[in-house]
C-alpha angles and dihedrals in degrees: 000000000000090000090056091052092049090049090050092055091045089054093047093047090072111085096214093050092047091051091049091051092051091050092048090049086064100045148331114282140177124233094257092053092050091046092052095045094049094036089229124134115265094241089056091050092048092050091051093046089053090055091049091048092048089056090049093243097121136031131205137212128191115230111184105310096338132084118220123199131207135179118258105229098197094093103094096194093051092047091050090053092047092048090051090051091050091047088056099032094137088067092064111064094178091055090050089054090049092049091050090052090046093053094044099044105116088114089054091050093052092050096037114049109334085255091178090068096048116096107237 
């Protein structure tokens, strides 16, 4: 149990992984969407998603030729941390920028994976 807690904090100590987790707490996204929102190369996003998936923090589902990721909300400690972040969102300017890009990402979707044609 203690090892899981240590691994959780290691995962959260990386800025990119933390930003991905916060995005996925808001909605399901594909790699190209996350990459565009965070302005991080897709291979970097994929590598971080693999780590999150290995720790059973995210799940993925294939929709046509794209893989979409979402946060698994069963981890109580993670959800408490995320809720605390959301309660104090104004203290995290980078997360506000990410959220703005996430909300206003129709352009990303059109370029990325024709999200609007995929059955969700």
